[in-house]
Every structure is written in C-alpha cells, then in structure tokens.
MIDOSE-1310 file (N, C-alpha, C; in nm, 2 decimals, decimal comma, always signed):
residues 52
mnmk	+3,89/-2,81/-3,44/+3,87/-2,87/-3,58/+3,98/-2,97/-3,59; +3,98/-3,07/-3,64/+4,04/-3,17/-3,69/+4,11/-3,15/-3,83; +4,21/-3,24/-3,88/+4,28/-3,23/-3,98/+4,17/-3,22/-4,11; +4,10/-3,32/-4,10/+3,98/-3,36/-4,23/+3,90/-3,23/-4,23
dlli	+3,86/-3,16/-4,14/+3,77/-3,04/-4,14/+3,84/-2,91/-4,21; +3,97/-2,90/-4,16/+4,06/-2,80/-4,20/+4,09/-2,84/-4,34; +4,11/-2,95/-4,41/+4,16/-2,99/-4,54/+4,02/-2,95/-4,63; +3,89/-3,00/-4,60/+3,77/-2,95/-4,67/+3,72/-2,80/-4,66
tlva	+3,78/-2,74/-4,56/+3,76/-2,58/-4,54/+3,87/-2,52/-4,67; +3,98/-2,57/-4,66/+4,09/-2,51/-4,78/+4,02/-2,57/-4,90; +4,00/-2,66/-4,94/+3,97/-2,70/-5,07/+3,83/-2,62/-5,11; +3,73/-2,58/-5,02/+3,62/-2,51/-5,02/+3,68/-2,37/-5,07
lvll	+3,76/-2,33/-4,99/+3,80/-2,19/-5,03/+3,87/-2,18/-5,18; +3,97/-2,29/-5,16/+4,03/-2,26/-5,33/+3,93/-2,29/-5,44; +3,80/-2,36/-5,43/+3,69/-2,39/-5,54/+3,64/-2,27/-5,53; +3,60/-2,16/-5,44/+3,53/-2,06/-5,44/+3,62/-1,94/-5,52
cllg	+3,77/-1,92/-5,51/+3,85/-1,84/-5,58/+3,87/-1,87/-5,71; +3,85/-2,01/-5,73/+3,85/-2,05/-5,89/+3,73/-2,02/-5,93; +3,60/-2,04/-5,90/+3,48/-2,04/-5,97/+3,42/-1,90/-5,94; +3,47/-1,84/-5,83/+3,39/-1,70/-5,82/+3,38/-1,62/-5,93
pvvv	+3,51/-1,58/-5,99/+3,52/-1,50/-6,13/+3,44/-1,55/-6,23; +3,43/-1,69/-6,25/+3,35/-1,75/-6,34/+3,23/-1,73/-6,33; +3,17/-1,73/-6,21/+3,04/-1,70/-6,19/+2,99/-1,58/-6,21; +3,10/-1,49/-6,13/+3,06/-1,34/-6,17/+3,04/-1,28/-6,33
gils	+3,11/-1,36/-6,42/+3,16/-1,34/-6,55/+3,03/-1,35/-6,60; +2,99/-1,49/-6,59/+2,84/-1,52/-6,65/+2,76/-1,43/-6,59; +2,74/-1,42/-6,48/+2,62/-1,32/-6,44/+2,64/-1,15/-6,49; +2,76/-1,11/-6,50/+2,76/-0,97/-6,59/+2,72/-1,00/-6,73
alvt	+2,76/-1,10/-6,79/+2,74/-1,13/-6,92/+2,57/-1,13/-6,94; +2,50/-1,21/-6,85/+2,38/-1,22/-6,85/+2,30/-1,09/-6,83; +2,37/-1,00/-6,72/+2,32/-0,87/-6,72/+2,34/-0,78/-6,83; +2,43/-0,81/-6,93/+2,46/-0,73/-7,03/+2,38/-0,76/-7,14
vapy	+2,32/-0,89/-7,15/+2,28/-0,96/-7,26/+2,10/-0,93/-7,24; +2,05/-0,93/-7,12/+1,91/-0,92/-7,08/+1,84/-0,83/-7,16; +1,86/-0,69/-7,17/+1,76/-0,61/-7,23/+1,75/-0,64/-7,37; +1,84/-0,70/-7,44/+1,84/-0,74/-7,60/+1,73/-0,85/-7,59
llav	+1,77/-0,94/-7,50/+1,68/-1,05/-7,48/+1,53/-1,06/-7,49; +1,51/-0,94/-7,38/+1,36/-0,91/-7,36/+1,32/-0,84/-7,47; +1,41/-0,72/-7,53/+1,36/-0,68/-7,66/+1,32/-0,79/-7,77; +1,41/-0,89/-7,80/+1,38/-0,97/-7,92/+1,25/-1,04/-7,87
llil	+1,23/-1,08/-7,76/+1,11/-1,16/-7,68/+1,00/-1,10/-7,72; +0,99/-0,95/-7,71/+0,86/-0,86/-7,67/+0,82/-0,85/-7,85; +0,96/-0,86/-7,94/+0,92/-0,83/-8,09/+0,86/-0,97/-8,11; +0,92/-1,06/-8,08/+0,85/-1,21/-8,12/+0,71/-1,22/-8,11
giva	+0,70/-1,16/-7,95/+0,55/-1,17/-7,92/+0,43/-1,09/-7,97; +0,50/-0,98/-8,04/+0,41/-0,89/-8,10/+0,40/-0,93/-8,24; +0,48/-1,00/-8,28/+0,47/-1,07/-8,44/+0,36/-1,16/-8,43; +0,37/-1,27/-8,31/+0,30/-1,38/-8,31/+0,15/-1,34/-8,29
ffck	+0,16/-1,21/-8,18/+0,02/-1,16/-8,18/-0,07/-1,14/-8,31; +0,00/-1,06/-8,39/-0,05/-1,00/-8,52/-0,05/-1,12/-8,62; -0,01/-1,21/-8,61/+0,02/-1,30/-8,72/-0,09/-1,42/-8,70; -0,16/-1,40/-8,59/-0,29/-1,49/-8,58/-0,40/-1,49/-8,66
C-alpha cells in the first residue's frame, strides 16, 4: 500500500466512526416511530375508504 491508499483508508475509517452513530440513531428513531406511522396510515386508509 502506498501513502495515498493509506490516507484514503484513514479518512474512510474516520468518516465511519463519525457517521456511524448518526446513522444508527436515525435508524433506531425510525424503528421507534414506525408502528405509530403504520397506525396513522391505517386509520387514514380506513377513513378514506369509508368517506368515498
């Protein structure tokens, strides 16, 4: 490995370390909110179905 490859690898590792927690946080938030979103969509669907 030459110096450039090593530098790119280091930058990639630093980015992963910085962005990793952010991505995990977003995913866990989505998992937490998902059931409520599904319930709201279901209710809206039922309302739309009966209001036709």
